[in-house]
C-alpha positions, -999 to +999 in steps of 0.1 A: +022-121+483+002-127+515-027-142+495-003-168+480+010-177+514-025-182+528-035-203+498-004-224+501-011-230+538-047-240+529-035-263+501-009-280+523-035-282+551-060-298+528-034-324+517-024-332+552-060-333+564-070-356+536-042-380+543-051-380+580-088-386+573-079-415+550-057-430+577-082-425+606-108-453+608-145-445+605-162-415+588-156-379+598-184-354+591-164-325+577-162-307+544-133-293+524-127-263+547-129-286+578-103-309+562-080-280+554-084-265+589-077-299+604-045-301+583-034-266+593-040-272+630-024-306+627+007-291+610+011-265+637+006-291+665+028-317+649+055-292+641+056-277+676+057-312+693+084-324+668+106-294+672+103-295+710+113-332+710+142-326+686+154-296+705+152-275+673+139-239+672+101-238+671+098-221+638+125-240+619+117-261+588+129-296+585+122-326+562+103-346+588+077-318+590+053-336+566+052-367+587+048-346+619+020-327+603+001-359+594+007-373+630-004-339+644-036-340+624-043-376+636-038-364+672-062-335+666-088-359+652-084-383+682-088-354+706-118-340+687-134-375+687-131-377+724-143-342+730-174-346+709-183-381+720-216-385+737-219-407+768-249-430+768-262-444+800 
């Protein structure tokens, strides 16, 4: 049962990460696991922010979670882009 839960998190994370990568301009050097990890982290980030704004319990499930997950993944990509950016003088 736990294996199915982990695989479903990875599948959902990959779907969200793939959509976020398609919406984000430019190329992102990450593979399948990086895309799935981006989606999972984006889902958690977007879900936490969305639930805090809506005043809902943090672990509740709602229908806007998919949109929040994609927006969270985009936010993570922006933050990663700024953190790995090299400054040239």
